[in-house]
C-alpha positions in Angstrom: 18.4 -27.2 11.1 16.3 -25.9 14.0 12.6 -26.7 14.5 10.4 -24.4 12.5 6.8 -24.1 11.3 6.4 -26.2 8.1 9.1 -28.8 9.0 10.3 -29.4 5.4 13.2 -31.5 6.8 10.7 -34.4 7.2 9.8 -34.3 3.5 13.0 -33.1 1.8 13.8 -36.4 0.3 10.3 -36.5 -1.4 11.1 -33.5 -3.6 13.2 -33.7 -6.8 16.9 -33.7 -6.2 18.7 -30.4 -7.1 20.1 -30.2 -10.6 22.4 -27.2 -10.0 25.2 -26.9 -7.4 23.6 -24.0 -5.6 20.2 -24.0 -4.0 18.4 -20.7 -3.4 15.6 -20.7 -0.8 13.8 -17.3 -1.0 11.6 -18.2 2.0 14.3 -19.9 4.1 12.9 -20.7 7.5 15.0 -23.6 8.7 15.9 -24.5 5.1 15.1 -28.2 5.4 15.6 -28.9 1.7 19.0 -27.2 1.5 20.3 -28.7 4.8 19.2 -32.2 3.6 21.2 -31.9 0.4 24.2 -30.2 2.0 24.4 -33.2 4.4 24.3 -35.5 1.4 26.9 -33.5 -0.3 24.7 -33.3 -3.4 25.1 -29.5 -3.6 28.0 -27.1 -3.1 26.1 -24.5 -1.2 22.9 -22.6 -0.4 21.7 -19.0 -0.5 18.9 -18.4 2.1 16.7 -15.3 2.0 14.4 -14.7 5.0 12.2 -11.8 5.8 11.8 -12.5 9.6 14.7 -10.9 11.4 14.5 -13.3 14.3 15.0 -16.3 12.0 18.0 -14.5 10.3 19.5 -13.7 13.7 19.2 -17.3 14.8 20.9 -18.6 11.6 23.8 -16.2 12.0 24.2 -17.1 15.7 24.2 -20.8 15.1 26.6 -20.6 12.1 29.2 -19.0 14.3 29.0 -21.7 17.0 31.0 -24.9 17.2 29.1 -28.2 17.8 30.6 -28.3 21.3 29.2 -24.8 22.1 25.8 -25.9 20.8 25.7 -29.0 23.0 26.7 -26.8 26.0 23.6 -24.6 25.7 21.2 -24.9 28.6 17.6 -24.9 27.6 15.0 -23.3 29.9 13.3 -25.6 32.2 9.6 -26.4 31.9 7.5 -23.5 33.0 10.3 -20.9 32.5 9.6 -18.0 30.2 12.0 -17.3 27.3 12.3 -14.8 24.5 15.1 -16.7 22.8 13.7 -17.7 19.4 15.8 -21.0 19.4 13.8 -22.3 22.3 10.5 -20.7 21.1 10.7 -22.9 18.0 10.3 -26.0 20.2 6.7 -25.0 20.8 6.0 -26.3 17.2 3.1 -23.8 17.1 1.9 -21.9 14.1 1.7 -18.8 16.4 5.3 -18.8 17.7 6.4 -16.1 15.3 3.6 -13.7 16.4 4.4 -13.8 20.2 7.3 -12.1 22.0 8.1 -15.0 24.3 7.1 -18.5 25.4 6.6 -20.4 28.6 8.4 -23.7 28.0 6.1 -26.7 28.1 7.2 -30.0 29.5 7.2 -31.4 25.9 9.4 -28.5 24.6 11.9 -28.9 27.5 12.1 -32.7 26.8 12.7 -32.1 23.1 15.4 -29.5 23.5 18.4 -32.0 23.9 17.5 -33.8 20.7 17.3 -30.5 18.8 20.7 -29.4 20.0 22.2 -32.8 19.1 20.7 -32.4 15.6 22.1 -28.9 15.2 25.6 -30.0 16.4 25.6 -32.9 13.9 24.5 -30.6 11.0 26.8 -27.6 11.6 30.1 -29.1 10.3 28.4 -29.9 7.0 27.0 -26.5 6.3 29.4 -23.9 7.9 31.1 -22.0 5.1 28.6 -23.3 2.6 25.5 -21.2 3.5 24.8 -17.5 3.0 21.9 -16.1 4.9 20.4 -12.7 4.0 17.5 -10.8 5.5 15.1 -9.6 2.9 12.1 -10.1 0.7 12.0 -13.0 -1.8 12.4 -10.6 -4.7 15.9 -9.7 -3.3 17.2 -13.1 -4.0 20.1 -13.1 -6.6 19.0 -13.5 -10.2 21.0 -16.6 -11.1 20.8 -20.1 -12.6 20.2 -22.4 -9.6 17.9 -24.9 -8.0 15.1 -22.8 -6.5 13.2 -24.2 -3.6 10.3 -21.9 -3.0 8.4 -22.6 0.2 6.2 -19.5 0.9 3.5 -19.0 3.5 0.7 -21.2 2.2 -2.2 -19.6 0.5 -5.3 -19.2 2.7 -7.7 -21.8 1.2 -10.1 -22.4 4.1 -9.4 -26.1 4.3 -7.6 -25.9 7.6 -7.7 -22.8 9.8 -4.4 -23.7 11.5 -2.3 -24.4 8.4 -2.9 -21.5 6.0 0.4 -19.6 6.0 -0.4 -17.6 9.0 2.2 -19.0 11.4 4.7 -16.3 10.6 5.7 -12.9 11.8 3.6 -9.9 10.8 4.5 -8.9 7.3 5.9 -12.4 6.6 2.6 -14.4 6.5 0.0 -15.2 3.9 -1.9 -12.0 4.4 1.2 -10.1 3.2 1.6 -12.2 0.0 0.5 -11.3 -3.5 0.3 -14.8 -5.0 -0.2 -13.7 -8.5 3.0 -11.7 -8.4 4.8 -14.6 -6.7 3.6 -17.0 -9.5 5.1 -14.7 -12.2 8.3 -14.4 -10.2 8.6 -18.2 -9.9 8.1 -18.7 -13.6 10.8 -16.2 -14.4 13.5 -18.0 -12.3 16.5 -19.5 -14.2 17.3 -23.1 -13.7 15.2 -25.6 -11.8 12.2 -24.5 -9.7 10.3 -26.4 -7.0 7.4 -24.6 -5.4 5.7 -26.1 -2.3 2.1 -25.5 -1.2 -1.0 -26.8 0.5 -3.9 -28.6 -1.1 -6.4 -26.1 -2.6 -3.8 -23.5 -3.6 -4.5 -22.3 -7.1 -1.8 -19.7 -7.9 0.2 -22.3 -9.9 -0.9 -25.6 -11.4 0.0 -27.7 -8.4 -0.1 -31.5 -8.2 -0.3 -33.7 -5.1 3.0 -34.8 -3.7 2.2 -36.6 -0.4 -0.3 -36.6 2.4 0.9 -34.9 5.5 0.4 -35.5 9.2 -0.6 -33.3 12.0 1.3 -32.9 15.3 -0.3 -36.0 16.8 0.4 -38.2 13.8 -3.1 -38.1 12.2 -3.3 -38.1 8.4 -4.3 -34.6 7.4 -3.7 -32.6 4.2 -1.9 -33.1 0.9 1.3 -31.2 0.3 1.3 -30.1 -3.3 4.2 -29.1 -5.6 4.9 -27.3 -8.9 8.1 -28.0 -10.8 9.7 -26.1 -13.6 12.9 -27.0 -15.5 14.1 -24.3 -17.8 15.4 -25.6 -21.0 18.6 -24.1 -22.3 18.1 -22.4 -25.7 20.5 -23.6 -28.4 23.1 -21.1 -29.3 22.8 -19.4 -32.7 25.8 -18.6 -34.8 
């Protein structure tokens, strides 16, 4: 949808396709996986749970807009200061959620039109099909669905800038109990996909693909854990 730390939209096609008509993302962010499959019409809808109120506000604001209204937005010019989270996401920084505002860089200002064009293209495919709620992941509805779990990454020490700390206070890796999260993931009904960073050990992850940093250099491995709940046969 919009730019956000993690950028799962780049890798959404690498994950297993959803096996249920509803996707639940309990750490929504920009919901790259759900948006990808809504655009493909491979799911009916998505339920997004997000703890950061600024992200939730941005979702609600954009979902009420028409593509024309989005394209009519005027981004701040390079050097201008903004507290609008939409423009702040253009910083592509793991610190954006921890600062109150941002002075637009030349790169961010140049990228803004492409982001608006992307949002305007996506909106008709997702409006009326997405529910966005502010809350903790444990407040997600207990339902059979495709669960795409993309939490703040566990702090492993492999890379100081990519360890789940690029989120608002209370929403980052330091606020996570990964043992509790692992138990919760295993208890979901349906299909479960959990994303992480190489070195994470709270589930038996396997390598998915090698990622790239912001200047295109090969960097870390994204890892994944999958679970597919088998239906118990009915007993008479």
